[in-house]
C-alpha positions in Angstrom: -189.0 -63.3 -65.8 -189.2 -67.0 -66.7 -191.3 -66.1 -69.6 -188.9 -63.7 -71.1 -186.1 -66.1 -70.4 -187.9 -68.8 -72.5 -188.9 -66.4 -75.3 -185.3 -65.2 -75.5 -184.1 -68.9 -75.6 -186.5 -69.8 -78.2 -185.6 -66.7 -80.4 -181.8 -67.8 -80.1 -182.6 -71.3 -81.0 -184.8 -70.3 -84.1 -181.6 -68.3 -85.2 -178.9 -71.2 -84.4 -181.0 -74.1 -86.1 -180.7 -73.0 -89.6 -177.0 -71.9 -89.1 -176.1 -75.2 -87.7 -177.9 -77.3 -90.3 -176.3 -75.2 -93.1 -172.8 -76.1 -91.4 -173.8 -79.9 -91.1 -173.1 -80.4 -94.8 -169.5 -79.2 -94.6 -168.0 -82.0 -92.7 -164.4 -82.5 -92.7 -162.9 -85.8 -94.2 -162.6 -88.5 -91.5 -159.7 -90.8 -91.4 -162.3 -93.5 -91.0 -163.7 -92.9 -94.3 -160.3 -93.7 -96.1 -159.5 -97.1 -94.4 -157.1 -99.6 -95.6 -157.5 -103.4 -95.6 -154.4 -104.4 -93.5 -151.2 -102.9 -91.8 -147.8 -104.2 -92.8 -145.9 -105.6 -89.8 -142.5 -105.8 -91.2 -139.7 -106.4 -91.4 -139.1 -103.2 -93.6 -137.2 -103.5 -96.6 -133.7 -101.8 -96.8 -133.9 -98.3 -98.1 -133.7 -98.2 -101.9 -133.1 -94.7 -102.9 -130.8 -93.7 -105.9 -130.1 -90.1 -105.0 -128.3 -89.8 -101.7 -126.5 -86.6 -102.4 -128.2 -84.5 -99.7 -126.6 -85.7 -96.4 -129.4 -84.3 -94.3 -132.1 -86.0 -96.2 -130.1 -89.3 -96.4 -130.2 -89.3 -92.6 -133.9 -88.6 -92.5 -134.4 -91.3 -94.9 -132.4 -93.8 -93.0 -134.0 -93.1 -89.8 -137.4 -93.3 -91.3 -137.1 -96.8 -92.8 -136.4 -98.0 -89.2 -139.8 -96.8 -88.1 -143.0 -98.8 -87.8 -145.6 -98.1 -90.6 -147.6 -94.9 -89.7 -149.7 -94.3 -93.0 -151.9 -96.1 -95.5 -151.2 -99.7 -94.4 -147.5 -100.0 -95.5 -146.0 -96.5 -95.7 -144.0 -94.2 -93.5 -144.6 -90.4 -93.5 -141.6 -88.5 -92.3 -140.5 -84.9 -92.3 -137.4 -82.8 -92.2 -136.2 -79.4 -92.5 -135.8 -78.1 -95.9 -134.2 -74.6 -95.3 -135.8 -71.0 -94.6 -137.8 -72.2 -91.8 -139.7 -74.8 -93.7 -140.5 -78.4 -93.2 -140.8 -81.0 -96.2 -142.1 -84.4 -96.0 -141.8 -87.7 -98.0 -143.7 -90.9 -98.1 -141.6 -93.9 -97.9 -142.8 -97.4 -98.7 -141.8 -100.0 -96.0 -142.3 -102.9 -98.3 -139.9 -101.8 -100.9 -137.7 -98.9 -99.3 -138.6 -96.6 -102.0 -139.7 -93.0 -102.0 -143.3 -93.1 -103.3 -144.1 -89.4 -103.0 -143.2 -86.0 -101.4 -145.5 -83.6 -99.8 -147.1 -81.2 -102.4 -145.5 -78.2 -100.9 -143.1 -77.1 -98.2 -144.6 -75.4 -95.1 -143.6 -72.8 -92.7 -142.7 -74.3 -89.4 -143.9 -70.9 -87.5 -145.5 -68.2 -89.4 -145.8 -64.6 -88.5 -149.7 -64.9 -87.8 -148.8 -67.5 -85.0 -149.9 -70.5 -86.8 -147.8 -73.7 -87.1 -147.4 -76.7 -89.3 -149.1 -79.8 -88.3 -149.8 -82.9 -90.0 -152.1 -85.8 -89.2 -152.0 -89.5 -90.6 -152.8 -92.9 -89.3 -151.6 -96.2 -90.2 -155.0 -97.4 -91.1 -156.0 -94.5 -93.2 -155.2 -93.2 -96.8 -156.0 -89.5 -95.4 -153.2 -87.1 -94.9 -154.0 -83.7 -93.0 -151.7 -80.8 -93.4 -152.2 -77.7 -91.7 -150.3 -74.4 -91.8 -148.9 -71.9 -94.5 -147.3 -73.2 -97.7 -144.0 -71.9 -98.4 -144.7 -71.7 -102.1 -147.8 -70.8 -104.1 -150.5 -73.4 -104.0 -153.7 -74.3 -105.7 -157.1 -75.7 -104.5 -158.7 -78.9 -106.0 -160.1 -76.9 -108.9 -156.8 -75.3 -109.9 -157.5 -71.8 -108.4 -154.3 -70.0 -107.0 -154.9 -69.7 -103.1 -153.5 -66.6 -101.2 -150.7 -67.5 -98.7 -152.5 -68.1 -95.4 -152.7 -70.8 -92.8 -155.2 -73.5 -93.9 -155.9 -77.2 -93.6 -155.6 -79.3 -96.6 -156.9 -82.8 -96.9 -155.1 -85.2 -99.2 -156.2 -88.9 -100.1 -153.4 -91.2 -101.0 -154.4 -93.1 -104.0 -152.4 -94.9 -106.7 -149.1 -93.6 -104.9 -150.1 -90.1 -105.3 -151.5 -87.5 -102.7 -154.8 -86.1 -104.3 -156.1 -82.9 -102.8 -159.8 -83.4 -101.8 -160.5 -80.4 -99.7 -159.0 -77.0 -98.4 -160.4 -75.1 -95.4 
């Protein structure tokens, strides 16, 4: 019996090793690979936004500027509802009080397939990870239109822009 078990185990390992090594080259971008040199400790600049026509977003922005830096050294990522069960996000510069960028799309808070919106970011990293279903059509990093489905997107924040680096 022990010999049959060892033979089965060796056969299973022989199958798994090529599969695992093929997957090893497809690593996800890591926050540590996009480190910033320092993290701004405030005080945050007053909000400096010309268009304050949307009361809801004025409130989101006013609340966000009071927060501690949570992204890429001196930025604050925040989100708010943007209608139709979707969430939108912006990046605010704590040093200047200006909106630097918006998220590249709105994302469904909860979708019919049971997936949910989620975002990952850190004060010491320029990597932004967004998971869920985009509310509007989206393209991959090569410009190919993607079908609407739940996926994870990896963005590098560089030169005040979110640059798509990978889509899963």
